Structures are given as C-alpha cells and as structure tokens.
C-alpha positions as CSV (number, residue, x, y, z in Angstrom):
1,M,-147.2,103.1,-24.1
2,K,-147.1,105.2,-27.2
3,Q,-144.4,107.4,-25.6
4,L,-142.4,104.3,-24.5
5,A,-142.6,102.9,-28.0
6,S,-141.4,106.2,-29.4
7,F,-138.5,106.3,-26.9
8,L,-137.4,102.8,-27.8
9,A,-137.6,103.6,-31.5
10,L,-135.4,106.6,-30.9
11,L,-132.8,104.5,-29.0
12,T,-132.8,102.0,-31.8
13,A,-132.2,104.8,-34.3
14,I,-129.3,106.4,-32.4
15,A,-127.6,103.2,-31.2
16,P,-125.3,103.0,-34.2
17,I,-124.3,106.6,-33.7
18,I,-123.6,106.0,-30.0
19,A,-121.5,102.9,-30.8
20,F,-119.6,104.8,-33.5
21,A,-118.8,107.6,-31.1
22,S,-117.7,105.3,-28.3
23,N,-115.2,103.5,-30.6
24,H,-113.5,106.7,-31.8
25,E,-111.7,109.0,-29.4
26,S,-111.6,112.1,-31.6
27,Y,-111.0,113.6,-34.9
28,V,-107.4,114.6,-35.7
29,R,-107.2,117.4,-38.2
30,Y,-104.3,117.8,-40.6
31,P,-103.6,120.6,-43.1
32,R,-105.5,120.3,-46.4
33,P,-103.0,120.2,-49.2
34,E,-102.3,123.4,-51.1
35,T,-103.2,121.9,-54.5
36,E,-105.4,119.0,-55.7
37,F,-102.4,117.5,-57.4
38,D,-100.2,117.6,-54.3
39,R,-99.3,114.0,-53.4
40,R,-96.9,115.0,-50.6
41,T,-99.4,114.1,-47.9
42,D,-99.8,110.5,-49.0
43,Y,-96.9,108.9,-47.1
44,P,-97.1,111.2,-43.9
45,L,-100.8,110.4,-43.6
46,R,-100.2,106.6,-43.9
47,L,-97.4,106.7,-41.4
48,L,-99.5,108.8,-39.0
49,Q,-102.4,106.3,-39.4
50,L,-99.9,103.5,-38.8
51,S,-98.7,105.2,-35.6
52,L,-102.2,105.7,-34.3
53,D,-103.1,102.1,-35.0
54,K,-100.0,100.8,-33.3
55,A,-100.8,103.0,-30.2
56,G,-104.4,101.6,-30.1
57,S,-106.0,104.9,-30.9
58,H,-109.3,105.1,-32.7
59,A,-108.9,108.7,-33.7
60,I,-110.0,109.6,-37.2
61,L,-107.8,111.6,-39.5
62,V,-109.6,114.4,-41.4
63,P,-108.3,117.3,-43.5
64,T,-109.0,120.9,-42.4
65,S,-111.9,122.6,-44.0
66,Q,-109.6,125.2,-45.7
67,I,-106.3,124.9,-47.5
68,M,-103.5,125.6,-45.1
69,P,-100.1,126.7,-46.4
70,Q,-97.3,125.5,-44.0
71,G,-96.7,128.8,-42.3
72,R,-100.4,129.3,-41.5
73,A,-100.8,125.7,-40.4
74,L,-97.9,126.0,-37.9
75,T,-99.3,129.3,-36.5
76,Q,-102.8,127.9,-36.0
77,L,-101.4,124.8,-34.5
78,R,-99.5,126.9,-32.0
79,F,-102.7,128.6,-30.9
80,G,-104.7,125.4,-31.0
81,V,-107.1,126.6,-33.8
82,D,-108.6,124.4,-36.5
83,V,-105.7,121.9,-36.8
84,D,-104.3,119.2,-34.5
85,V,-101.2,117.9,-36.2
86,V,-98.7,119.3,-38.8
87,W,-95.7,117.6,-40.3
88,S,-92.8,119.9,-41.1
89,M,-89.0,120.3,-41.0
90,T,-87.8,120.9,-37.5
91,S,-86.0,124.0,-36.3
92,R,-85.1,125.4,-32.8
93,Q,-87.9,127.9,-33.1
94,R,-90.5,125.3,-34.1
95,E,-89.5,123.0,-31.3
96,S,-89.8,125.9,-28.8
97,N,-93.3,126.8,-30.0
98,L,-94.7,123.3,-30.5
99,Q,-94.4,119.7,-29.3
100,A,-92.2,117.8,-31.7
101,I,-92.5,114.0,-31.9
102,R,-88.8,113.3,-32.5
103,V,-89.0,110.3,-34.8
104,P,-87.9,111.5,-38.3
105,I,-90.8,110.8,-40.7
106,Y,-88.5,110.5,-43.8
107,K,-85.4,109.1,-42.0
108,G,-83.6,112.3,-42.7
109,L,-84.1,112.1,-46.5
110,I,-85.7,115.5,-46.3
111,G,-82.2,116.9,-46.0
112,W,-81.0,115.0,-49.1
113,R,-81.6,117.7,-51.8
114,I,-81.4,117.5,-55.6
115,F,-82.5,120.3,-57.9
116,L,-85.4,121.1,-60.2
117,A,-84.1,123.2,-63.1
118,H,-85.3,124.3,-66.5
119,Q,-84.3,121.7,-69.2
120,Q,-82.6,124.4,-71.3
121,D,-80.2,125.1,-68.4
122,L,-79.0,121.6,-67.7
123,E,-75.7,122.0,-69.5
124,K,-74.7,124.7,-67.0
125,F,-74.6,122.2,-64.2
126,N,-73.2,119.2,-66.0
127,T,-69.6,119.6,-64.8
128,E,-67.6,119.1,-61.7
129,M,-68.0,122.1,-59.4
130,S,-66.7,123.5,-56.1
131,L,-69.2,124.7,-53.6
132,A,-68.2,128.3,-54.5
133,D,-69.2,127.5,-58.1
134,L,-72.6,126.2,-57.1
135,R,-73.2,129.3,-55.0
136,K,-73.2,131.4,-58.1
137,F,-76.6,130.1,-59.1
138,Q,-79.7,131.7,-57.6
139,L,-82.0,129.3,-55.7
140,I,-85.7,129.6,-54.8
141,Q,-87.6,128.4,-51.8
142,G,-90.6,129.2,-49.7
143,H,-89.9,132.4,-47.7
144,D,-90.7,130.8,-44.3
145,W,-89.2,127.4,-44.9
146,P,-86.2,126.4,-42.7
147,D,-84.4,125.4,-45.8
148,T,-84.2,129.0,-46.9
149,E,-82.3,130.0,-43.8
150,I,-80.1,126.9,-43.9
151,L,-79.1,127.6,-47.6
152,R,-78.4,131.3,-46.9
153,A,-76.3,130.3,-43.9
154,N,-74.2,128.2,-46.3
155,G,-73.6,131.1,-48.6
156,F,-76.3,130.7,-51.2
157,E,-78.4,133.4,-52.8
158,V,-82.0,132.4,-52.1
159,L,-85.2,134.0,-53.4
160,G,-88.0,133.5,-50.9
161,T,-91.6,133.4,-52.0
162,P,-94.8,133.1,-50.0
163,N,-96.6,131.1,-52.7
164,Y,-95.7,127.5,-53.4
165,K,-97.3,127.4,-56.9
166,S,-95.5,130.6,-58.0
167,I,-92.1,128.9,-57.5
168,F,-92.7,126.7,-60.5
169,G,-93.8,129.7,-62.6
170,M,-90.5,131.5,-61.7
171,L,-88.5,128.4,-62.6
172,S,-90.4,127.8,-65.8
173,K,-89.7,131.4,-66.9
174,R,-86.0,130.9,-66.0
175,R,-86.1,133.8,-63.5
176,V,-84.2,131.6,-61.0
177,D,-81.7,128.8,-61.7
178,L,-82.5,126.0,-59.2
179,F,-85.2,124.8,-56.9
180,P,-83.7,122.4,-54.3
181,R,-86.1,119.7,-53.3
182,S,-85.8,116.6,-51.2
183,I,-85.6,113.3,-53.1
184,V,-88.9,112.3,-51.5
185,E,-90.9,115.0,-53.1
186,I,-89.1,116.1,-56.3
187,W,-90.4,113.4,-58.7
188,S,-94.1,114.1,-58.4
189,E,-93.4,117.9,-58.7
190,A,-91.3,117.4,-61.8
191,E,-94.0,115.3,-63.4
192,T,-96.7,117.8,-62.5
193,H,-94.8,120.7,-64.0
194,K,-93.0,119.1,-66.9
195,A,-95.1,121.1,-69.4
196,G,-93.2,124.2,-68.1
197,G,-89.9,122.7,-69.1
198,I,-89.1,121.8,-65.5
199,V,-86.9,118.7,-65.0
200,V,-84.7,117.0,-62.4
201,E,-81.1,118.0,-62.6
202,P,-79.1,114.7,-62.7
203,T,-75.6,115.5,-61.3
204,K,-75.7,117.3,-57.9
205,L,-76.7,116.5,-54.4
206,L,-76.9,118.6,-51.3
207,I,-77.0,116.9,-47.9
208,Y,-77.6,118.6,-44.5
209,P,-78.8,117.0,-41.3
210,T,-82.4,117.7,-40.6
211,A,-85.7,115.9,-39.8
212,F,-89.4,116.2,-40.6
213,Y,-91.4,115.6,-37.5
214,Y,-95.1,115.5,-36.6
215,F,-95.9,118.5,-34.4
216,V,-98.8,119.0,-32.1
217,N,-99.9,121.7,-29.8
218,P,-98.0,121.4,-26.4
219,S,-101.3,121.1,-24.5
220,N,-102.4,118.1,-26.6
221,V,-100.4,115.6,-24.5
222,S,-102.5,112.6,-25.3
223,L,-102.1,112.9,-29.1
224,A,-98.3,113.4,-28.7
225,I,-98.1,110.3,-26.5
226,S,-100.1,108.2,-29.0
227,I,-98.1,109.3,-32.0
228,E,-94.7,108.7,-30.3
229,K,-95.8,105.4,-28.9
230,G,-97.0,104.2,-32.2
231,L,-93.9,105.4,-34.2
232,T,-91.5,103.7,-31.7
233,T,-93.5,100.5,-31.8
234,A,-93.5,100.6,-35.6
235,L,-89.8,101.1,-35.7
236,A,-89.3,98.2,-33.3
237,D,-91.5,95.7,-35.2
238,G,-90.3,96.7,-38.7
239,S,-93.6,98.1,-40.0
240,Y,-92.1,101.6,-40.1
241,D,-89.3,100.6,-42.4
242,K,-91.6,98.5,-44.5
243,L,-93.9,101.5,-45.2
244,F,-90.9,103.8,-45.7
245,F,-89.3,101.7,-48.4
246,E,-92.7,100.9,-50.0
247,Y,-92.9,104.6,-50.8
248,H,-89.2,105.5,-51.2
249,Q,-87.1,102.7,-52.5
250,E,-88.1,103.4,-56.1
251,I,-87.2,107.1,-55.8
252,I,-84.0,106.4,-54.0
253,D,-82.9,104.2,-56.8
254,K,-84.2,106.7,-59.4
255,A,-82.1,109.5,-57.8
256,K,-78.8,107.6,-58.5
257,L,-77.3,109.1,-55.4
258,E,-74.0,107.3,-55.6
259,S,-73.2,108.9,-59.0
260,R,-73.9,112.5,-57.9
261,Q,-71.4,115.1,-56.8
262,I,-72.2,115.6,-53.1
263,F,-72.1,118.9,-51.2
264,R,-72.4,118.6,-47.4
265,L,-73.8,121.6,-45.7
266,N,-74.2,122.8,-42.1
267,N,-77.6,123.2,-40.5
268,P,-77.5,126.0,-37.9
269,L,-81.2,125.4,-37.1
270,L,-80.8,121.8,-35.9
271,P,-82.0,121.4,-32.3
272,L,-79.6,119.8,-29.9
273,E,-82.3,117.2,-29.1
274,T,-82.2,115.7,-32.6
275,P,-81.6,111.9,-32.1
276,L,-78.7,111.7,-34.6
277,N,-77.2,108.9,-32.6
278,K,-80.1,106.5,-33.2
279,D,-79.0,104.9,-36.5
280,E,-82.3,103.0,-36.9
281,M,-84.1,106.4,-37.5
282,W,-81.9,107.6,-40.3
283,F,-81.3,106.7,-44.0
284,S,-77.7,106.0,-45.0
285,L,-76.2,104.9,-48.3
286,E,-74.2,102.4,-46.3
287,N,-77.4,100.6,-45.3
288,E,-78.6,100.3,-48.9
C-alpha cells in the first residue's frame, strides 16, 4: 500500500509536466540577437508566432543559448545544429542550401534602403545626383550579407566587415561614407548610435527587389509546412497586414519616401522562384 501511495503521489506530481509536454509539439530555436539593444528580432518573432498560431502549432519559440551572427546561424541551420529557423535575405545560394518559406517577411521593404551617415557629412549628399555620383562614396556592409554582392554588382565600392558592431565605429570615425540600411531597421540603429554622430541621411533612396524569408533545414518538413500554412492564412485573413503596419506604418511615414531621390538597382542574386507577381505580398507606394 505504501508503494502504491508513493506511485500515486508521483503521478500527481508529474501530471502537470505530462500535460504541458502533450500540448507542445517542440521547441523552435531562433538565433539569439547579437546585442542586447538589438530590436530587429521583435517583428520577425511576432510574425513567426502568428504563423505558428494560425497553423495550429503549439511549438515554443526560444533563443539559442549563444549569440549567433547571421553567417554562423545560416551555416548551423544548414547542418541542423543548435538552431531551427533563421530569417534572412534570400539569395540563390541560400535557397539551394536551405528550405525557404517564400512569403516575404517585410513585404520587400528590406530592399528599400536609405543611409546612415555621419552628421558632419550630410551636406555632401544634399544635392541631386546621378547614380555615378553616388557611386563615388564608399559604403559599408557585413562581409557575408547578400546586399554586399548586390551593391558591388551595381558598381558601388563596398567595405565588408565580419563584425556588425564595428560598422558603427567605422561610420562614427568617418572612415566610410554611408551605411545602407532598410527602412525597417535603420531608425532603431540611428537612435542606438546617435552619440557617435550617426544620423539618417534624408534625401536618397535605393530600391532593389529582394525578400527576407524564414529559412529552415530542408529535412524539417513539418516546421516548413507549419510556417508556410500560417503565413498564407494570415495573409488571407488580414492579420499579416495588420501586424506589418502596426510595426512599420510609422517608420514608412518617417522615411518620407515620396520626397527622396530614388535609385533603382538590379539584384543578380534574386532567385527565379521569388513570387514577384503576388501583389498582396509586397509593399508599394501606390498602395499607401
């Protein structure tokens, strides 16, 4: 009887754990941000959670135990080590190595680029320019970012660096001229680094077709299906756009896109499978 009582007590103690486990399919690990001030994960995480909810998944999103720069995260995702999902700009190489969920996270705004510059240099850019004029300035990017190759393919001189934080030090010391950033990420970066004299340049805009996708390991079919199902459902019922504009309407307005001089660039890395014909997936000034 004493053994039975002990067994029943044990069952009572572990019942909540069993119930918790049965209600959650798995943990989905995403890359821990590179700095504690990095807010770039806020929107992709909420959209990812929305997609899992819409797909009826009970998976729990958790950060990796270690900080993971983008290059390392993509490599480890390819080999199925320590991370389950990464969001990043697409390229032909990335889509050949990984499973892309081809619903653009930022509606293509990741290819709408304005510049971070040093406040003492703003007058150099405050004039109408040709593309050839703009190419005279040195840009800086992460060395393994697709943007680096895109910009170089369009004739720009680009300094590539392996360290995200060092980019702001280079710009603050005026060792480079411009740091192109998408309008979805530039404002928080400018605020974080304003003490170094870094500001948003107000007159120029680069646009090239590209997309940020969620990527998973090709063998993780169930996760890929859940994310794609959830995103397409959210697009259809309007919850995708609601979340997108909740995060981005203010910064779209702040960028004053209509008043900027626009330079349209080619993207030689863009995969043929990119769903450019699906208007509901892309941001356009005409739809504002």
